[in-house]
C-alpha positions as CSV (number, residue, x, y, z in Angstrom):
1,M,81.1,116.5,109.1
2,I,80.9,113.4,107.5
3,R,84.3,112.9,104.8
4,F,85.5,109.4,103.9
5,L,83.4,107.3,101.1
6,F,83.7,104.2,102.6
7,T,82.7,101.0,99.7
8,A,85.0,97.8,101.0
9,L,83.9,94.9,102.9
10,V,85.4,95.6,106.9
11,I,84.7,92.5,108.8
12,F,86.2,94.2,112.2
13,S,84.3,94.2,115.0
14,L,85.6,96.7,118.2
15,G,85.8,96.3,121.9
16,A,85.5,99.4,124.5
17,K,88.6,100.9,126.3
18,E,87.9,104.2,128.3
19,P,84.7,105.9,127.5
20,P,84.5,108.8,125.1
21,R,83.6,112.1,127.5
22,L,80.2,112.4,126.7
23,K,77.2,114.1,127.7
24,V,73.4,113.6,127.8
25,H,73.2,116.0,124.9
26,D,76.2,114.5,123.1
27,V,74.1,111.2,122.6
28,S,71.4,113.1,121.3
29,H,73.9,115.0,118.9
30,R,75.2,112.2,117.2
31,M,71.8,110.4,117.0
32,E,70.4,112.9,115.5
33,E,73.5,113.1,112.4
34,M,73.3,109.6,112.5
35,L,69.8,109.3,111.4
36,R,70.0,112.5,108.8
37,A,72.8,110.6,106.8
38,H,71.7,107.5,107.4
39,A,70.4,105.0,103.7
40,Q,66.8,104.1,104.8
41,V,66.2,104.8,108.7
42,H,65.2,108.1,109.4
43,E,63.7,108.3,112.6
44,V,64.1,105.9,116.0
45,N,60.9,104.1,115.5
46,N,59.7,100.8,117.8
47,E,61.2,98.7,116.2
48,I,65.1,100.1,116.3
49,L,64.4,101.0,119.9
50,D,63.9,97.2,120.2
51,R,67.2,96.3,119.3
52,T,68.6,98.8,121.0
53,L,67.6,97.0,123.7
54,Y,68.9,93.6,123.1
55,H,72.1,95.2,121.9
56,F,72.2,97.1,125.1
57,I,71.4,94.4,127.1
58,E,74.0,92.1,125.2
59,E,76.9,94.4,124.9
60,M,77.2,93.4,128.8
61,D,75.9,89.7,128.7
62,R,76.8,88.5,124.9
63,T,77.9,84.7,126.1
64,K,73.9,84.7,128.1
65,S,75.9,83.9,130.6
66,Y,74.9,86.2,133.4
67,F,71.1,87.4,133.7
68,L,68.0,85.1,133.1
69,D,65.5,85.0,131.4
70,H,62.8,87.0,133.5
71,E,64.7,89.5,134.5
72,V,65.5,90.8,131.4
73,S,63.0,89.5,128.6
74,P,60.3,91.8,130.5
75,L,62.8,94.7,130.4
76,I,64.2,94.6,126.2
77,K,60.7,93.2,124.6
78,L,58.5,95.9,125.3
79,D,54.9,96.6,123.8
80,E,54.2,99.8,121.6
81,N,53.3,101.9,124.6
82,G,56.2,100.5,126.7
83,L,58.5,101.3,123.5
84,N,56.5,104.6,123.4
85,T,57.5,105.9,126.9
86,L,60.9,104.8,126.2
87,K,61.2,106.9,123.4
88,N,60.2,109.9,124.4
89,A,62.3,109.6,127.6
90,I,65.3,109.4,125.0
91,R,64.2,112.2,123.3
92,R,63.9,114.2,126.9
93,G,67.7,112.9,126.9
94,D,66.1,110.6,130.3
95,F,68.8,107.6,130.4
96,Q,66.9,106.6,133.5
97,Y,66.2,103.2,132.1
98,F,69.8,102.3,130.9
99,S,70.7,102.8,134.0
100,H,67.9,100.3,135.3
101,L,69.7,97.7,133.0
102,V,73.2,98.6,134.2
103,Q,72.2,98.2,137.9
104,L,70.8,94.8,137.5
105,F,73.7,93.4,135.9
106,K,75.8,94.1,138.8
107,K,73.4,92.3,140.9
108,A,73.9,89.8,138.6
109,V,77.5,89.9,138.5
110,K,77.3,89.1,142.5
111,R,75.3,85.8,141.7
112,H,77.1,84.8,138.9
113,N,80.6,85.1,141.3
114,T,78.1,83.3,144.2
115,L,77.3,80.2,141.4
116,L,80.7,80.1,140.4
117,L,81.9,78.7,143.6
118,D,79.9,75.7,143.6
119,S,81.2,72.1,143.7
120,K,79.8,71.6,139.9
121,L,82.1,73.4,138.9
122,S,85.5,71.8,140.4
123,S,85.2,68.8,138.7
124,L,84.7,68.8,134.9
125,T,85.5,66.6,131.7
126,P,87.0,69.1,129.3
127,K,84.3,69.1,126.3
128,K,84.2,71.0,123.2
129,L,81.1,73.1,123.5
130,E,78.8,72.3,119.9
131,S,77.0,75.1,119.9
132,K,76.8,78.7,121.1
133,E,73.2,78.7,123.4
134,E,71.1,82.0,122.1
135,L,69.0,82.0,124.8
136,F,68.9,83.5,128.2
137,A,68.4,80.7,131.4
138,Q,65.9,80.2,132.2
139,S,67.2,79.3,136.4
140,E,69.8,79.7,138.6
141,E,70.0,75.9,137.9
142,S,70.2,76.1,133.7
143,L,72.3,78.9,134.3
144,L,74.4,76.7,136.9
145,E,74.8,74.4,134.4
146,K,75.6,77.0,131.4
147,L,78.6,77.9,133.7
148,C,80.0,74.4,133.9
149,Q,79.1,74.0,129.9
150,L,81.2,77.3,129.0
151,K,83.9,76.1,131.7
152,A,84.5,72.3,130.2
153,H,84.8,74.3,127.3
154,T,88.1,76.4,128.2
155,L,89.1,73.4,129.2
156,F,89.1,71.8,125.7
157,M,90.3,75.2,124.0
158,A,93.2,75.0,126.6
159,D,94.1,71.7,126.0
160,Q,93.8,72.9,122.6
161,I,96.7,75.0,122.8
162,G,99.3,72.9,125.0
163,P,99.6,70.2,127.2
164,N,99.1,71.2,130.8
165,M,97.7,74.6,130.5
166,Q,94.5,74.4,132.1
167,E,94.8,75.9,135.5
168,K,96.9,78.6,133.6
169,I,94.3,79.1,131.2
170,L,91.9,79.0,133.9
171,S,93.6,82.1,135.6
172,W,94.1,83.8,132.6
173,S,90.1,83.5,132.6
174,D,89.2,84.2,135.5
175,K,91.0,88.2,135.4
176,K,90.0,88.4,132.0
177,R,86.4,87.7,133.8
178,L,87.0,90.1,136.6
179,K,88.5,93.1,134.3
180,F,85.0,92.9,132.1
181,E,83.6,93.2,135.1
182,E,84.8,95.4,137.3
183,E,84.0,98.2,134.3
184,W,81.1,97.8,135.3
185,V,80.9,97.8,138.8
186,S,83.4,99.6,140.2
187,L,82.5,102.9,138.2
188,S,82.1,106.7,139.4
189,K,79.5,107.8,138.6
190,E,80.5,109.9,136.5
191,N,81.6,106.9,134.9
192,E,79.2,105.1,135.3
193,E,77.1,107.7,132.6
194,R,80.0,107.7,130.5
195,L,79.7,104.6,129.7
196,I,75.8,104.0,129.6
197,Y,76.3,106.9,126.8
198,S,78.5,105.4,125.4
199,T,77.3,101.8,125.0
200,F,74.0,103.5,124.2
201,L,75.2,104.9,121.1
202,K,77.1,101.4,120.4
203,S,73.6,99.5,120.9
204,F,71.7,102.6,118.6
205,A,74.0,102.1,115.6
206,R,74.2,98.5,115.5
207,S,70.5,98.2,115.4
208,L,70.7,100.8,111.8
209,D,72.1,98.5,109.9
210,A,75.1,95.7,109.5
211,H,77.7,98.2,109.0
212,T,76.9,101.2,110.8
213,S,79.2,101.6,114.0
214,Y,79.9,103.8,116.5
215,F,83.3,104.5,117.5
216,T,84.9,105.3,120.9
217,P,88.5,107.4,120.1
218,D,90.8,103.7,120.3
219,E,88.4,101.8,118.1
220,A,88.3,104.8,115.6
221,A,91.6,105.1,115.7
222,D,92.4,101.8,115.3
223,F,89.2,101.7,112.6
224,M,91.7,104.0,110.8
225,I,94.6,101.9,110.5
226,H,92.5,99.4,108.6
227,V,90.8,101.9,106.2
228,Q,94.4,103.7,105.1
229,Q,95.1,99.7,104.6
230,R,98.2,99.5,107.0
231,L,98.2,95.9,108.8
232,Y,100.8,95.9,111.2
233,G,102.1,92.2,112.1
234,I,101.4,89.2,110.3
235,G,99.0,90.3,107.3
236,A,95.3,89.0,107.8
237,M,91.8,89.7,107.9
238,L,90.6,88.6,111.1
239,R,86.7,87.8,112.3
240,D,86.2,87.2,116.1
241,D,84.2,84.1,116.8
242,F,83.2,82.8,120.3
243,D,86.4,80.9,121.4
244,G,88.6,82.6,118.6
245,L,90.0,84.5,115.8
246,I,88.8,83.2,112.4
247,V,91.6,84.2,109.8
248,L,89.0,85.4,106.8
249,K,91.9,86.7,104.5
250,L,95.6,86.6,103.9
251,I,97.2,89.5,102.7
252,E,99.2,88.8,99.5
253,G,102.9,89.1,100.2
254,G,102.6,88.9,104.3
255,P,103.9,87.1,106.7
256,A,101.3,84.4,107.6
257,A,100.8,83.7,103.7
258,R,104.6,83.3,103.3
259,S,104.7,80.8,105.9
260,G,102.2,79.0,104.0
261,K,101.1,77.2,106.9
262,V,98.3,79.8,108.1
263,Q,95.3,79.0,105.7
264,V,92.0,80.9,105.0
265,D,89.2,79.6,108.1
266,D,91.7,79.0,110.4
267,K,91.4,79.4,113.4
268,I,93.5,81.6,116.4
269,I,92.9,80.4,119.7
270,A,96.5,81.7,121.4
271,V,99.0,84.2,120.6
272,N,102.3,83.0,122.5
273,G,100.3,80.9,124.4
274,E,97.5,83.1,125.5
275,P,94.2,82.2,124.6
276,V,91.9,84.9,122.4
277,M,89.0,83.6,124.1
278,G,86.7,85.8,125.4
279,L,89.1,88.7,123.8
280,S,87.8,91.4,121.6
281,I,89.3,92.1,118.6
282,Q,91.4,95.2,119.4
283,D,93.2,93.4,122.2
284,A,94.3,90.1,120.4
285,V,95.6,91.8,117.6
286,S,97.5,94.1,119.9
287,L,98.9,90.5,120.7
288,I,99.6,89.8,117.4
289,R,101.4,93.5,116.7
290,G,105.4,93.8,117.0
291,E,108.2,94.6,116.7
292,K,109.3,94.1,113.5
293,G,111.5,91.2,112.9
294,T,109.8,89.7,116.2
295,A,108.4,86.2,116.4
296,V,104.5,85.6,116.9
297,T,103.6,81.5,118.1
298,L,99.9,81.5,116.7
299,T,98.7,78.4,118.0
300,L,95.8,77.0,115.3
301,L,93.0,75.2,115.5
302,R,91.6,73.4,112.0
303,K,89.4,70.6,111.4
304,D,89.8,69.8,115.5
305,E,93.4,69.8,114.6
306,H,95.9,72.1,116.5
307,F,99.2,72.5,116.1
308,T,101.2,75.7,116.3
309,V,102.9,78.6,114.5
310,P,106.0,80.8,114.6
311,V,105.5,83.7,112.1
312,I,108.3,86.6,111.9
313,R,105.9,90.1,112.6
314,E,106.1,92.6,109.7
315,E,104.7,96.1,108.4
316,V,102.5,95.0,106.0
317,I,101.1,97.9,103.5
318,V,98.6,96.3,101.3
319,E,99.9,99.0,98.2
320,E,102.9,96.5,98.3
321,S,100.3,93.2,97.3
322,R,97.6,95.3,95.4
323,Y,98.3,93.2,92.6
324,S,99.8,90.0,90.8
325,Y,99.2,88.7,87.8
326,D,101.0,85.4,85.4
327,V,100.8,85.0,81.5
328,I,99.5,81.8,80.3
329,D,100.5,80.6,76.6
330,S,98.0,79.4,74.2
331,P,97.9,78.2,71.2
332,D,95.9,81.5,70.2
333,G,97.9,84.0,72.0
334,A,99.0,85.3,76.2
335,I,96.0,85.0,78.1
336,L,97.0,87.8,81.0
337,H,96.3,86.8,84.4
338,F,95.4,89.6,86.6
339,A,94.1,89.4,90.0
340,L,93.6,92.5,92.1
341,H,93.1,92.5,95.9
342,S,92.0,95.8,96.4
343,F,90.6,99.1,94.8
344,Y,93.3,102.0,95.2
345,E,95.1,104.9,94.2
346,D,97.5,107.5,95.8
347,E,99.9,110.0,94.6
348,N,101.7,107.3,92.8
349,T,99.4,105.0,91.4
350,S,96.5,103.2,91.7
351,S,94.6,100.0,90.2
352,S,93.5,100.9,87.1
353,K,97.1,102.9,86.2
354,D,98.6,98.7,87.4
355,F,96.4,97.3,85.2
356,K,97.0,99.1,81.8
357,K,101.2,98.7,82.9
358,V,100.5,95.2,82.8
359,Y,98.7,95.1,80.6
360,E,101.3,97.2,78.0
361,S,103.9,95.4,78.7
362,V,103.1,92.3,78.5
363,K,101.7,93.1,74.8
364,K,105.1,94.3,74.3
365,Q,106.2,90.7,74.3
366,K,103.4,89.3,72.5
367,P,99.5,89.0,71.2
368,V,97.3,89.0,74.2
369,F,94.3,86.6,73.4
370,G,92.4,86.9,76.5
371,V,92.5,88.2,79.5
372,I,91.0,86.7,83.6
373,L,90.3,89.7,86.0
374,D,90.2,87.8,89.2
375,L,88.5,89.9,92.0
376,R,88.3,86.8,94.3
377,E,88.6,87.5,97.8
378,N,88.6,91.4,97.0
379,S,86.3,93.4,99.5
380,G,85.7,96.5,97.8
381,G,88.0,100.2,97.6
382,L,87.8,103.0,95.6
383,M,84.6,103.4,94.0
384,S,86.4,105.6,90.8
385,Q,88.4,103.1,90.3
386,A,86.1,100.7,89.7
387,V,84.6,102.8,86.8
388,E,87.9,102.9,85.7
389,I,88.7,99.7,85.6
390,A,85.4,98.4,84.0
391,G,86.6,101.5,81.5
392,H,89.2,99.2,80.2
393,F,86.8,96.7,78.8
394,I,84.0,98.8,77.8
395,H,83.5,101.9,75.6
396,R,82.4,105.4,77.4
397,G,79.0,104.7,79.4
398,V,77.8,104.0,82.9
399,V,79.0,101.6,85.3
400,A,77.7,102.9,88.4
401,S,75.1,104.9,89.8
402,V,74.8,106.1,94.1
403,C,71.2,106.8,95.8
404,D,71.4,108.8,99.0
405,R,68.6,110.6,100.5
406,V,70.9,113.6,100.7
407,H,71.8,113.5,96.8
408,G,69.2,111.8,95.0
409,V,70.7,108.9,91.8
410,Y,73.8,110.4,90.5
411,H,75.8,107.9,88.0
412,M,80.0,107.5,87.8
413,R,80.5,107.1,84.0
414,N,83.9,105.6,82.1
415,F,84.4,108.4,79.7
416,Q,87.4,106.8,78.4
417,S,87.2,105.3,74.7
418,P,87.7,103.4,72.8
419,P,88.9,100.2,75.6
420,T,91.8,99.9,76.6
421,F,91.1,95.4,75.8
422,R,88.7,94.5,73.1
423,G,88.7,90.5,73.3
424,P,88.2,87.6,75.1
425,L,87.2,88.7,78.8
426,V,86.6,86.2,81.8
427,V,86.0,87.7,85.6
428,M,86.5,85.6,88.6
429,I,84.5,86.2,91.7
430,D,84.0,84.2,95.6
431,K,81.5,84.3,98.1
432,A,84.7,87.4,99.2
433,S,83.9,89.7,96.5
434,A,82.6,92.4,97.9
435,S,81.3,96.2,97.0
436,S,83.9,97.8,94.2
437,S,84.1,93.9,93.4
438,E,80.8,94.0,92.8
439,I,80.1,96.5,91.1
440,V,83.1,95.6,88.1
441,A,81.6,92.3,87.9
442,Q,78.2,92.7,87.6
443,C,79.0,95.7,85.2
444,L,80.8,93.9,82.6
445,K,77.8,91.0,83.0
446,D,75.3,93.5,82.5
447,Y,77.1,95.0,79.4
448,G,77.7,91.4,78.1
449,R,81.1,92.1,78.2
450,A,82.9,89.4,80.1
451,V,82.1,86.1,81.3
452,L,81.4,85.2,85.1
453,V,82.9,82.5,86.7
454,G,83.3,81.2,89.6
455,D,81.7,80.7,93.6
456,S,77.2,80.6,93.4
457,S,77.1,84.5,94.4
458,S,79.6,87.3,95.6
459,F,79.4,88.7,99.1
460,G,76.5,91.0,98.4
461,K,77.6,93.8,99.8
462,G,76.0,96.8,97.8
463,S,76.0,99.7,100.5
464,Y,78.5,102.0,100.9
465,Q,79.2,103.9,104.1
466,V,80.6,107.3,105.0
467,L,83.2,107.9,107.7
468,S,82.2,111.3,110.1
469,I,86.3,112.1,110.4
470,D,87.1,114.8,108.7
471,N,90.6,115.3,106.4
472,Q,93.1,115.6,108.5
473,G,91.8,112.0,110.2
474,S,91.7,114.4,113.8
475,I,90.0,111.9,116.0
476,D,86.9,113.2,118.0
477,P,87.6,112.8,122.0
478,K,83.5,111.9,122.0
479,G,83.5,109.3,119.5
480,E,83.4,108.5,115.7
481,Y,80.8,106.7,113.3
482,R,80.1,105.2,110.4
483,I,77.3,105.5,108.3
484,T,75.4,103.8,105.9
485,R,74.4,106.7,103.2
486,G,73.1,105.2,100.7
487,L,73.3,101.6,97.4
488,Y,74.8,101.7,94.7
489,Y,73.6,100.5,91.2
490,T,74.9,99.1,88.1
491,V,74.1,99.9,84.7
492,S,70.8,97.4,84.4
493,G,69.9,99.8,87.3
494,N,70.3,96.8,90.3
495,S,71.7,96.9,93.6
496,P,74.2,93.5,94.7
497,Q,73.2,94.3,97.8
498,L,71.6,90.9,99.6
499,T,71.9,88.4,96.6
500,G,76.0,89.7,95.4
501,V,76.6,89.1,92.1
502,T,76.1,85.2,90.2
503,P,78.2,83.7,87.8
504,H,77.6,82.8,83.9
505,V,79.6,79.2,84.9
506,E,80.0,77.9,88.9
507,I,82.8,76.7,89.5
508,P,83.0,76.9,93.2
509,G,85.9,77.4,95.0
510,P,87.4,76.7,99.3
511,L,84.7,79.7,99.7
512,N,81.5,78.2,98.3
513,K,80.4,76.3,101.3
514,M,80.8,79.0,103.9
515,E,78.3,81.3,105.8
516,I,80.3,84.9,104.2
517,G,78.0,86.9,103.0
518,E,75.6,90.2,103.9
519,K,72.2,87.5,103.8
520,H,74.1,86.5,107.1
521,H,74.0,90.0,109.1
522,K,71.9,90.8,111.4
523,F,69.2,93.7,110.1
524,A,71.2,94.0,106.0
525,L,69.3,96.3,104.5
526,P,66.4,95.2,101.7
527,S,67.6,95.4,98.3
528,N,66.0,97.4,95.3
529,S,66.0,98.5,92.1
530,I,66.2,102.0,90.1
531,P,65.6,102.6,85.5
532,A,68.0,100.7,83.7
533,S,71.2,103.5,82.3
534,Y,72.2,101.4,79.1
535,V,71.2,104.7,76.7
536,D,72.0,107.6,79.2
537,Q,71.3,111.1,77.9
538,M,73.7,112.5,80.7
539,L,71.3,114.6,81.3
540,D,72.6,115.3,85.4
541,L,76.0,117.4,83.5
542,N,75.9,120.8,82.3
543,P,75.5,121.0,78.5
544,I,79.6,121.5,78.0
545,S,80.0,118.6,79.7
546,R,77.3,116.9,78.5
547,M,79.4,118.0,74.7
548,R,82.9,116.7,76.5
549,A,81.5,113.4,77.1
550,K,79.5,112.4,74.1
551,R,83.2,112.1,72.5
552,G,83.8,107.9,71.6
553,Q,81.6,105.5,71.3
554,Q,78.9,104.4,73.8
555,Q,79.1,101.4,74.9
556,Q,76.6,98.9,73.6
557,R,74.7,96.0,75.8
558,L,75.6,93.0,74.4
559,F,74.1,89.6,74.8
560,I,76.0,86.2,75.4
561,P,73.6,83.4,73.6
562,D,71.7,80.7,75.9
563,K,73.0,78.4,73.4
564,I,76.6,79.8,73.7
565,L,76.1,79.8,77.7
566,G,75.0,76.5,77.6
567,F,77.8,75.2,75.7
568,L,80.5,76.7,78.2
569,N,78.6,75.4,81.6
570,K,78.5,71.7,80.1
571,A,82.2,71.5,79.2
572,S,83.2,73.3,82.4
573,N,80.3,70.7,84.5
574,E,82.5,67.5,82.5
575,R,85.6,69.0,83.2
576,Q,84.7,70.2,87.2
577,F,83.8,66.2,87.2
578,K,87.2,65.2,86.2
579,W,89.2,66.7,88.9
580,K,88.0,65.0,92.1
581,K,89.4,66.6,94.5
582,G,90.8,65.4,97.6
583,E,89.5,65.7,100.9
584,N,92.9,66.7,102.8
585,I,93.1,69.5,99.5
586,S,95.2,72.6,100.6
587,Y,92.6,76.1,99.9
588,E,95.7,77.4,97.9
589,D,95.6,74.3,95.6
590,E,91.7,74.5,95.4
591,K,92.3,78.4,94.4
592,K,94.3,77.2,92.0
593,L,92.3,74.0,90.4
594,V,89.4,76.7,89.8
595,L,91.9,79.2,88.2
596,G,92.6,76.5,85.8
597,E,89.6,75.6,84.9
598,A,88.6,79.2,84.3
599,V,91.2,79.6,81.4
600,E,89.6,77.0,80.2
601,V,86.1,79.1,79.9
602,L,88.5,81.4,78.4
603,K,89.8,79.8,75.5
604,H,86.1,77.8,75.3
605,W,84.5,80.4,74.9
606,G,87.6,82.3,72.3
607,K,86.5,79.3,69.9
608,F,83.2,80.6,69.2
609,K,83.8,83.1,66.4
610,E,80.2,82.3,65.3
611,S,79.4,84.8,68.3
612,S,77.6,87.8,67.3
613,L,79.8,90.0,69.8
614,V,81.6,93.0,68.7
615,Y,84.5,93.6,71.3
């Protein structure tokens, strides 16, 4: 039974270990469960099956260095008749087709190892691989050339890790390759069946959309660490890449952030001298983790320069760095800059309670003229907390709506009135602002309550997921899954899915030029819309709840005049032109420049006394 609602963006790739003890009927049962719950896909059609076949092959040959095109293309690019025949076989519980793919892979492994003995691979010059080949080789000759390119790139990465490392890295690379091949080749019949079933479920789940996943028990346990917001080691969110781990986010107050030497977009290419190329992120993170107080040495690659950084391991609990704030003086009063890093709630506090506590504390010291709600790099969290955070700035009204095939459309409302703060409000977003962050930003924009500033758009994740793990957190030995259940919308009826939230005033930060966002994901769900809910009749509530809910003023839709927005943009563009960012400006310094400009926008915005807006 599905228990956990999960809206946050988690960029995390998992690698298989022990195959779960699946039987053929377990596969059918898991597929049926996922299809019943999924937001849009409710049957195994030919498109889904076509994607599944591709992913199945990719699970075995991610580098496309084993199979030849003429071997696999006819098997994974089936015509309508072929797909229908395979679909019927799966319905009967017949997975012989996938067993045939595994047997074909075993033959490809033998050929791969024979080609590795070719003399061409014994005298290569280190060379960076400029682009990852997305196609299978057409012949054994071109496959050998690809193996040469991959080895030359391995030698190049070895030189980045340190001097005299080539032999060690090649030896390590061979061991990892042999271990991977053994997991597919040297299996008992029973274990091979289990591996086929789990690989099929992984491939099937990936085919549904960008955020649906099937987890083996080991993977599910690791995933729950992230759901529960407990990170161990250096305090960083990582994404696996072809030859390393990309640093996507540094946890505020964590060891990596405090070192001052690790930056977003750095690539970790080795841990304690051991390369992470080819490792799943699960295995790579296990190298980074260790005993509290011990040091881990990271080899980082940044703009083709490499260096090592020692970081002291600690247990990083996200709740210790959920928010930060500072007070900026202005002639009109204090400006509260409140940076919210996630949307959270536990038995002691919540993001909403913490904001109010900070606001009331600052207010006691001096009048608060304006608030900057900083949602940059906030990847989401609890949707209920998104509603409460928005409620600090608006009267009673709809904040978000959720639509899924089980419950239809239901509204999430703010019943808090009057707002905690009614003055000038600026909301900051960037390419990494996702899910609950987008709910808050778009809601406040829809109502005309805030001026949005930041990157050209936010992440664009308008879907929410649920986990199949039960309330006790016990993990099924046959595996678990995360499923996309539906889309969410703000009061305008629009969803940020794919498009994200766009700012009133664009102030591009360090993430703006990066390819970050839902639109860069494979099989991302399309966006759609529902009717707007500015006038809330509350017909979905029972009469008593409706009567209670109507107490207090309902938030009116406000309009920020285009003329005023034109003034704000013109003035901001002129100030940004004077920045003249240096090429070597650090990530943190660039973020500070963006914040400084947000402060100027807020000050400028507050001067328009002729505005008809009523806070």
